[in-house]
PyMOL commands that place a pseudoatom at each C-alpha (Angstrom):
pseudoatom trace, name=CA, resn=MET, resi=1, chain=A, elem=C, hetatm=0, pos=[0.002, -0.321, 0.028]
pseudoatom trace, name=CA, resn=LYS, resi=2, chain=A, elem=C, hetatm=0, pos=[1.396, 3.516, -0.732]
pseudoatom trace, name=CA, resn=ILE, resi=3, chain=A, elem=C, hetatm=0, pos=[1.024, 6.086, 0.929]
pseudoatom trace, name=CA, resn=THR, resi=4, chain=A, elem=C, hetatm=0, pos=[1.392, 10.244, -0.370]
pseudoatom trace, name=CA, resn=LYS, resi=5, chain=A, elem=C, hetatm=0, pos=[3.536, 12.742, 1.428]
pseudoatom trace, name=CA, resn=ARG, resi=6, chain=A, elem=C, hetatm=0, pos=[0.725, 14.751, 2.262]
pseudoatom trace, name=CA, resn=GLN, resi=7, chain=A, elem=C, hetatm=0, pos=[-1.250, 11.527, 3.816]
pseudoatom trace, name=CA, resn=LEU, resi=8, chain=A, elem=C, hetatm=0, pos=[2.081, 11.103, 5.788]
pseudoatom trace, name=CA, resn=LYS, resi=9, chain=A, elem=C, hetatm=0, pos=[2.484, 14.388, 7.275]
pseudoatom trace, name=CA, resn=ARG, resi=10, chain=A, elem=C, hetatm=0, pos=[-1.651, 14.342, 8.411]
pseudoatom trace, name=CA, resn=VAL, resi=11, chain=A, elem=C, hetatm=0, pos=[-0.576, 11.285, 10.214]
pseudoatom trace, name=CA, resn=ILE, resi=12, chain=A, elem=C, hetatm=0, pos=[2.480, 12.713, 11.543]
pseudoatom trace, name=CA, resn=LYS, resi=13, chain=A, elem=C, hetatm=0, pos=[0.876, 15.136, 12.776]
pseudoatom trace, name=CA, resn=GLU, resi=14, chain=A, elem=C, hetatm=0, pos=[-2.385, 13.892, 14.021]
pseudoatom trace, name=CA, resn=GLU, resi=15, chain=A, elem=C, hetatm=0, pos=[0.006, 11.393, 16.286]
pseudoatom trace, name=CA, resn=LYS, resi=16, chain=A, elem=C, hetatm=0, pos=[2.217, 14.201, 17.269]
pseudoatom trace, name=CA, resn=GLN, resi=17, chain=A, elem=C, hetatm=0, pos=[-1.137, 16.387, 18.878]
pseudoatom trace, name=CA, resn=LYS, resi=18, chain=A, elem=C, hetatm=0, pos=[-2.085, 12.512, 20.480]
pseudoatom trace, name=CA, resn=LEU, resi=19, chain=A, elem=C, hetatm=0, pos=[1.280, 12.711, 22.172]
pseudoatom trace, name=CA, resn=LEU, resi=20, chain=A, elem=C, hetatm=0, pos=[0.879, 16.321, 23.347]
pseudoatom trace, name=CA, resn=ARG, resi=21, chain=A, elem=C, hetatm=0, pos=[-2.681, 15.854, 24.475]
pseudoatom trace, name=CA, resn=GLU, resi=22, chain=A, elem=C, hetatm=0, pos=[-1.565, 12.472, 26.680]
pseudoatom trace, name=CA, resn=GLN, resi=23, chain=A, elem=C, hetatm=0, pos=[1.831, 14.298, 28.319]
pseudoatom trace, name=CA, resn=THR, resi=24, chain=A, elem=C, hetatm=0, pos=[-0.509, 17.565, 28.860]
pseudoatom trace, name=CA, resn=ASP, resi=25, chain=A, elem=C, hetatm=0, pos=[-3.094, 15.258, 30.901]
pseudoatom trace, name=CA, resn=SER, resi=26, chain=A, elem=C, hetatm=0, pos=[-0.331, 14.005, 33.107]
pseudoatom trace, name=CA, resn=MET, resi=27, chain=A, elem=C, hetatm=0, pos=[0.966, 17.622, 33.722]
pseudoatom trace, name=CA, resn=ASP, resi=28, chain=A, elem=C, hetatm=0, pos=[-2.523, 18.712, 34.098]
pseudoatom trace, name=CA, resn=SER, resi=29, chain=A, elem=C, hetatm=0, pos=[-2.904, 16.289, 37.261]
pseudoatom trace, name=CA, resn=TYR, resi=30, chain=A, elem=C, hetatm=0, pos=[0.453, 17.941, 38.541]
pseudoatom trace, name=CA, resn=MET, resi=31, chain=A, elem=C, hetatm=0, pos=[0.159, 21.475, 37.996]
pseudoatom trace, name=CA, resn=GLN, resi=32, chain=A, elem=C, hetatm=0, pos=[-3.354, 21.374, 39.387]
pseudoatom trace, name=CA, resn=GLU, resi=33, chain=A, elem=C, hetatm=0, pos=[-2.169, 20.466, 42.614]
pseudoatom trace, name=CA, resn=LYS, resi=34, chain=A, elem=C, hetatm=0, pos=[1.212, 22.554, 42.257]
pseudoatom trace, name=CA, resn=LEU, resi=35, chain=A, elem=C, hetatm=0, pos=[-1.232, 25.439, 41.965]
pseudoatom trace, name=CA, resn=LYS, resi=36, chain=A, elem=C, hetatm=0, pos=[-3.947, 24.601, 44.392]
pseudoatom trace, name=CA, resn=SER, resi=37, chain=A, elem=C, hetatm=0, pos=[-1.334, 24.414, 46.460]
pseudoatom trace, name=CA, resn=ALA, resi=38, chain=A, elem=C, hetatm=0, pos=[-0.149, 27.800, 45.790]
pseudoatom trace, name=CA, resn=ILE, resi=39, chain=A, elem=C, hetatm=0, pos=[-3.711, 29.530, 45.588]
pseudoatom trace, name=CA, resn=GLU, resi=40, chain=A, elem=C, hetatm=0, pos=[-4.076, 27.526, 49.411]
pseudoatom trace, name=CA, resn=ASP, resi=41, chain=A, elem=C, hetatm=0, pos=[-0.742, 29.328, 50.868]
pseudoatom trace, name=CA, resn=PHE, resi=42, chain=A, elem=C, hetatm=0, pos=[-2.181, 33.048, 49.550]
pseudoatom trace, name=CA, resn=ALA, resi=43, chain=A, elem=C, hetatm=0, pos=[-5.255, 31.967, 50.515]
pseudoatom trace, name=CA, resn=GLY, resi=44, chain=A, elem=C, hetatm=0, pos=[-4.057, 30.774, 54.055]
pseudoatom trace, name=CA, resn=GLN, resi=45, chain=A, elem=C, hetatm=0, pos=[-1.867, 34.299, 54.973]
pseudoatom trace, name=CA, resn=TRP, resi=46, chain=A, elem=C, hetatm=0, pos=[-5.151, 36.828, 53.932]
pseudoatom trace, name=CA, resn=SER, resi=47, chain=A, elem=C, hetatm=0, pos=[-7.381, 34.584, 56.126]
pseudoatom trace, name=CA, resn=GLN, resi=48, chain=A, elem=C, hetatm=0, pos=[-4.509, 34.811, 58.739]
pseudoatom trace, name=CA, resn=GLU, resi=49, chain=A, elem=C, hetatm=0, pos=[-4.468, 38.727, 58.316]
pseudoatom trace, name=CA, resn=LEU, resi=50, chain=A, elem=C, hetatm=0, pos=[-7.603, 38.882, 58.407]
pseudoatom trace, name=CA, resn=ASP, resi=51, chain=A, elem=C, hetatm=0, pos=[-8.284, 36.850, 61.908]
pseudoatom trace, name=CA, resn=ASP, resi=52, chain=A, elem=C, hetatm=0, pos=[-5.850, 39.593, 63.444]
pseudoatom trace, name=CA, resn=GLN, resi=53, chain=A, elem=C, hetatm=0, pos=[-7.330, 42.120, 62.076]
pseudoatom trace, name=CA, resn=PHE, resi=54, chain=A, elem=C, hetatm=0, pos=[-10.387, 41.442, 65.139]
pseudoatom trace, name=CA, resn=ASP, resi=55, chain=A, elem=C, hetatm=0, pos=[-7.541, 41.645, 68.003]
pseudoatom trace, name=CA, resn=GLU, resi=56, chain=A, elem=C, hetatm=0, pos=[-5.740, 44.261, 66.347]
pseudoatom trace, name=CA, resn=HIS, resi=57, chain=A, elem=C, hetatm=0, pos=[-8.978, 46.467, 65.776]
pseudoatom trace, name=CA, resn=PRO, resi=58, chain=A, elem=C, hetatm=0, pos=[-12.123, 45.106, 67.559]
pseudoatom trace, name=CA, resn=ASP, resi=59, chain=A, elem=C, hetatm=0, pos=[-13.482, 49.105, 67.309]
pseudoatom trace, name=CA, resn=ASP, resi=60, chain=A, elem=C, hetatm=0, pos=[-13.669, 48.315, 63.540]
pseudoatom trace, name=CA, resn=PHE, resi=61, chain=A, elem=C, hetatm=0, pos=[-16.423, 45.198, 64.168]
pseudoatom trace, name=CA, resn=PRO, resi=62, chain=A, elem=C, hetatm=0, pos=[-20.440, 45.873, 65.096]
pseudoatom trace, name=CA, resn=PRO, resi=63, chain=A, elem=C, hetatm=0, pos=[-21.218, 45.868, 68.399]
pseudoatom trace, name=CA, resn=GLY, resi=64, chain=A, elem=C, hetatm=0, pos=[-21.225, 42.092, 70.039]
pseudoatom trace, name=CA, resn=SER, resi=65, chain=A, elem=C, hetatm=0, pos=[-19.507, 40.771, 67.090]
pseudoatom trace, name=CA, resn=THR, resi=66, chain=A, elem=C, hetatm=0, pos=[-17.001, 37.873, 68.359]
pseudoatom trace, name=CA, resn=LYS, resi=67, chain=A, elem=C, hetatm=0, pos=[-14.135, 36.346, 67.497]
pseudoatom trace, name=CA, resn=ARG, resi=68, chain=A, elem=C, hetatm=0, pos=[-15.900, 33.080, 66.824]
pseudoatom trace, name=CA, resn=ASP, resi=69, chain=A, elem=C, hetatm=0, pos=[-18.340, 34.711, 64.219]
pseudoatom trace, name=CA, resn=TRP, resi=70, chain=A, elem=C, hetatm=0, pos=[-15.597, 36.651, 62.877]
pseudoatom trace, name=CA, resn=ILE, resi=71, chain=A, elem=C, hetatm=0, pos=[-13.273, 33.610, 62.382]
pseudoatom trace, name=CA, resn=LEU, resi=72, chain=A, elem=C, hetatm=0, pos=[-16.084, 31.250, 60.706]
pseudoatom trace, name=CA, resn=GLN, resi=73, chain=A, elem=C, hetatm=0, pos=[-16.684, 34.432, 58.136]
pseudoatom trace, name=CA, resn=VAL, resi=74, chain=A, elem=C, hetatm=0, pos=[-13.431, 34.357, 57.192]
pseudoatom trace, name=CA, resn=ASP, resi=75, chain=A, elem=C, hetatm=0, pos=[-13.177, 30.568, 57.060]
pseudoatom trace, name=CA, resn=SER, resi=76, chain=A, elem=C, hetatm=0, pos=[-16.108, 30.764, 54.450]
pseudoatom trace, name=CA, resn=ALA, resi=77, chain=A, elem=C, hetatm=0, pos=[-14.497, 33.820, 52.229]
pseudoatom trace, name=CA, resn=HIS, resi=78, chain=A, elem=C, hetatm=0, pos=[-11.356, 31.691, 52.329]
pseudoatom trace, name=CA, resn=ASP, resi=79, chain=A, elem=C, hetatm=0, pos=[-13.126, 28.803, 50.645]
pseudoatom trace, name=CA, resn=LYS, resi=80, chain=A, elem=C, hetatm=0, pos=[-14.697, 30.842, 47.778]
pseudoatom trace, name=CA, resn=LEU, resi=81, chain=A, elem=C, hetatm=0, pos=[-11.468, 32.624, 47.064]
pseudoatom trace, name=CA, resn=VAL, resi=82, chain=A, elem=C, hetatm=0, pos=[-9.693, 29.790, 46.588]
pseudoatom trace, name=CA, resn=ALA, resi=83, chain=A, elem=C, hetatm=0, pos=[-12.092, 28.592, 44.185]
pseudoatom trace, name=CA, resn=ALA, resi=84, chain=A, elem=C, hetatm=0, pos=[-13.160, 31.474, 42.663]
pseudoatom trace, name=CA, resn=ILE, resi=85, chain=A, elem=C, hetatm=0, pos=[-9.054, 31.539, 42.167]
pseudoatom trace, name=CA, resn=MET, resi=86, chain=A, elem=C, hetatm=0, pos=[-9.087, 28.354, 41.116]
pseudoatom trace, name=CA, resn=ARG, resi=87, chain=A, elem=C, hetatm=0, pos=[-11.714, 28.804, 38.320]
pseudoatom trace, name=CA, resn=THR, resi=88, chain=A, elem=C, hetatm=0, pos=[-9.962, 31.972, 36.725]
pseudoatom trace, name=CA, resn=ALA, resi=89, chain=A, elem=C, hetatm=0, pos=[-6.617, 30.343, 36.600]
pseudoatom trace, name=CA, resn=GLN, resi=90, chain=A, elem=C, hetatm=0, pos=[-7.334, 27.623, 35.058]
pseudoatom trace, name=CA, resn=GLN, resi=91, chain=A, elem=C, hetatm=0, pos=[-9.609, 29.378, 32.549]
pseudoatom trace, name=CA, resn=GLU, resi=92, chain=A, elem=C, hetatm=0, pos=[-6.889, 31.728, 31.422]
pseudoatom trace, name=CA, resn=THR, resi=93, chain=A, elem=C, hetatm=0, pos=[-4.361, 29.346, 31.133]
pseudoatom trace, name=CA, resn=ALA, resi=94, chain=A, elem=C, hetatm=0, pos=[-6.470, 27.236, 28.865]
pseudoatom trace, name=CA, resn=LYS, resi=95, chain=A, elem=C, hetatm=0, pos=[-6.905, 30.420, 26.623]
pseudoatom trace, name=CA, resn=ILE, resi=96, chain=A, elem=C, hetatm=0, pos=[-2.914, 31.105, 27.042]
pseudoatom trace, name=CA, resn=GLU, resi=97, chain=A, elem=C, hetatm=0, pos=[-2.264, 27.281, 26.077]
pseudoatom trace, name=CA, resn=ALA, resi=98, chain=A, elem=C, hetatm=0, pos=[-4.484, 27.994, 23.284]
pseudoatom trace, name=CA, resn=MET, resi=99, chain=A, elem=C, hetatm=0, pos=[-2.788, 30.769, 22.255]
pseudoatom trace, name=CA, resn=LEU, resi=100, chain=A, elem=C, hetatm=0, pos=[0.547, 29.506, 22.397]
pseudoatom trace, name=CA, resn=HIS, resi=101, chain=A, elem=C, hetatm=0, pos=[-0.227, 26.233, 20.581]
pseudoatom trace, name=CA, resn=ASP, resi=102, chain=A, elem=C, hetatm=0, pos=[-1.366, 28.611, 17.609]
pseudoatom trace, name=CA, resn=GLY, resi=103, chain=A, elem=C, hetatm=0, pos=[1.310, 30.695, 16.928]
pseudoatom trace, name=CA, resn=GLN, resi=104, chain=A, elem=C, hetatm=0, pos=[0.898, 33.722, 19.009]
pseudoatom trace, name=CA, resn=PHE, resi=105, chain=A, elem=C, hetatm=0, pos=[3.503, 34.104, 21.057]
pseudoatom trace, name=CA, resn=MET, resi=106, chain=A, elem=C, hetatm=0, pos=[6.528, 33.457, 17.874]
pseudoatom trace, name=CA, resn=THR, resi=107, chain=A, elem=C, hetatm=0, pos=[8.850, 35.979, 17.743]
pseudoatom trace, name=CA, resn=PRO, resi=108, chain=A, elem=C, hetatm=0, pos=[8.428, 37.427, 13.565]
pseudoatom trace, name=CA, resn=GLY, resi=109, chain=A, elem=C, hetatm=0, pos=[10.979, 35.918, 11.527]
pseudoatom trace, name=CA, resn=VAL, resi=110, chain=A, elem=C, hetatm=0, pos=[12.341, 33.127, 13.921]
pseudoatom trace, name=CA, resn=ARG, resi=111, chain=A, elem=C, hetatm=0, pos=[11.200, 29.882, 13.278]
for i in range(1, 111): cmd.bond("trace and resi %d" % i, "trace and resi %d" % (i + 1))
show_as sticks, trace
zoom trace
């Protein structure tokens, strides 16, 4: 069976895309964990600073507020912040990767 040069190029291109997808899939879970860890670290520091505000500036809170109530609010906000940053990071990463694979970051004249 003969194969044309065009068919060979198409098969090579398809196999290359298949390998790239497989590599991306295996990297995705690793990168997701790294990203989530970094976001959790950031949100943890943010939460700690907010927790400390109750002791440092008690007059900034409504009368009758308790530190326990404040910490529960901060914990809820922490979870929402982590989810929002993860969602945004995943969306933007996907957009930028698509742009990268589309050649939008190539320097003109360099190949």
